[in-house]
C-alpha positions as CSV (number, residue, x, y, z in Angstrom):
1,M,32.3,2.6,-73.2
2,I,33.6,5.6,-71.3
3,V,31.8,4.5,-68.1
4,I,33.6,1.2,-68.2
5,R,37.0,2.9,-68.8
6,I,36.4,5.3,-65.9
7,S,35.3,2.4,-63.6
8,I,38.5,0.5,-64.5
9,H,40.6,3.6,-63.7
10,I,38.9,4.0,-60.4
11,A,39.4,0.3,-59.7
12,V,43.1,0.6,-60.4
13,L,43.3,3.6,-58.0
14,T,41.4,1.6,-55.4
15,C,43.9,-1.3,-55.8
16,F,46.7,1.0,-55.0
17,Y,44.8,2.2,-51.9
18,L,44.1,-1.4,-50.8
19,L,47.7,-2.4,-51.4
20,G,48.8,0.5,-49.2
21,V,46.3,-0.5,-46.5
22,G,47.5,-4.0,-46.7
23,I,51.2,-3.0,-46.3
24,Q,50.3,-0.7,-43.4
25,R,48.4,-3.5,-41.5
26,Y,51.0,-6.2,-42.3
27,F,53.9,-4.2,-41.0
28,E,51.9,-2.3,-38.4
29,L,53.1,1.0,-39.6
30,M,52.1,4.4,-38.1
31,I,51.6,5.9,-41.6
32,P,48.0,5.6,-42.9
33,G,47.6,3.0,-45.7
34,S,46.1,5.6,-48.0
35,I,49.3,7.5,-47.9
36,I,51.4,4.4,-48.5
37,G,49.2,3.6,-51.5
38,M,49.5,7.1,-52.8
39,L,53.3,6.9,-52.5
40,L,53.3,3.6,-54.3
41,L,51.3,5.1,-57.1
42,F,53.6,8.1,-57.2
43,L,56.7,5.8,-57.4
44,A,55.1,3.7,-60.1
45,L,54.3,6.7,-62.2
46,S,57.6,8.4,-61.6
47,M,59.6,5.4,-62.6
48,K,57.3,4.8,-65.6
49,L,56.4,1.3,-64.4
50,F,52.8,2.3,-64.7
51,P,51.4,4.4,-67.5
52,L,49.3,7.5,-66.6
53,R,46.7,6.5,-69.1
54,Y,45.5,3.7,-66.8
55,I,44.2,6.2,-64.2
56,E,43.9,9.5,-66.0
57,E,40.2,9.5,-66.8
58,G,39.2,8.0,-63.5
59,S,41.2,10.4,-61.4
60,S,39.8,13.4,-63.5
61,F,36.3,12.1,-62.8
62,I,37.0,11.9,-59.0
63,L,38.5,15.3,-59.0
64,R,35.5,16.8,-60.8
65,H,33.2,15.4,-58.2
66,M,35.3,16.1,-55.2
67,P,32.9,18.8,-53.7
68,L,30.2,16.2,-53.7
69,L,32.5,13.8,-51.8
70,F,33.2,16.4,-49.1
71,L,29.6,17.6,-48.6
72,P,28.9,15.0,-45.9
73,V,31.9,16.2,-43.9
74,T,30.6,19.8,-44.1
75,V,27.2,18.8,-43.0
76,G,28.7,16.7,-40.2
77,I,30.4,19.8,-38.8
78,L,27.0,21.4,-38.2
79,Q,26.5,18.9,-35.3
80,F,29.5,20.4,-33.5
81,L,28.6,24.1,-33.6
82,D,29.3,24.4,-29.9
83,V,33.0,23.8,-30.6
84,F,33.0,26.9,-32.8
85,S,31.2,29.1,-30.3
86,G,34.3,30.1,-28.2
87,G,37.1,30.3,-30.7
88,G,35.1,30.0,-33.9
89,F,36.6,33.1,-35.4
90,L,40.1,31.9,-34.7
91,L,39.4,28.5,-36.2
92,I,38.0,30.2,-39.4
93,L,41.0,32.4,-39.6
94,I,43.4,29.4,-39.2
95,T,41.5,27.5,-41.8
96,F,41.5,30.4,-44.2
97,V,45.2,31.1,-43.8
98,S,46.2,27.4,-44.1
99,T,44.0,27.1,-47.2
100,L,45.8,30.1,-48.8
101,I,49.2,28.5,-47.9
102,V,48.2,25.2,-49.5
103,M,46.9,26.9,-52.6
104,A,50.1,29.0,-53.0
105,V,52.5,26.1,-52.4
106,S,50.5,23.9,-54.8
107,G,50.5,26.6,-57.5
108,I,54.2,27.1,-57.1
109,V,55.0,23.4,-57.3
110,G,52.6,22.9,-60.2
111,Q,54.2,25.8,-62.2
112,T,57.7,24.5,-61.4
113,L,56.8,21.0,-62.6
114,V,55.2,22.4,-65.8
115,K,58.3,24.5,-66.5
116,K,60.6,21.5,-65.9
117,K,58.5,19.4,-68.2
118,E,58.7,22.1,-70.9
119,V,62.5,22.3,-70.5
120,D,62.8,18.5,-70.7
121,K,60.8,18.4,-73.9
122,Q,63.3,20.8,-75.6
């Protein structure tokens, strides 16, 4: 039963993605369709038009398996080792610093949202 529920949740997420791609193609926008779909999902969740329980388990499943999804990208980079030969250290440093910035900003935003949610409950 849980497999069916997770599959339905992933299908709902895919529908938002496809809706975003459709909007992007129809209006010939420069913004990627996946971003439009994510914004539509965000708006639907924010305005409480769409309950979180319809995607919660599917999105958790995808997040748990995210390293497996990025493995092909990592292996693909190995084909372009010559790109890293000249400025490889600089690229690694930039990647490390940008990752730290993303982690810090994500943590701050997450903590702020949790605190706001706790205040709203009281």
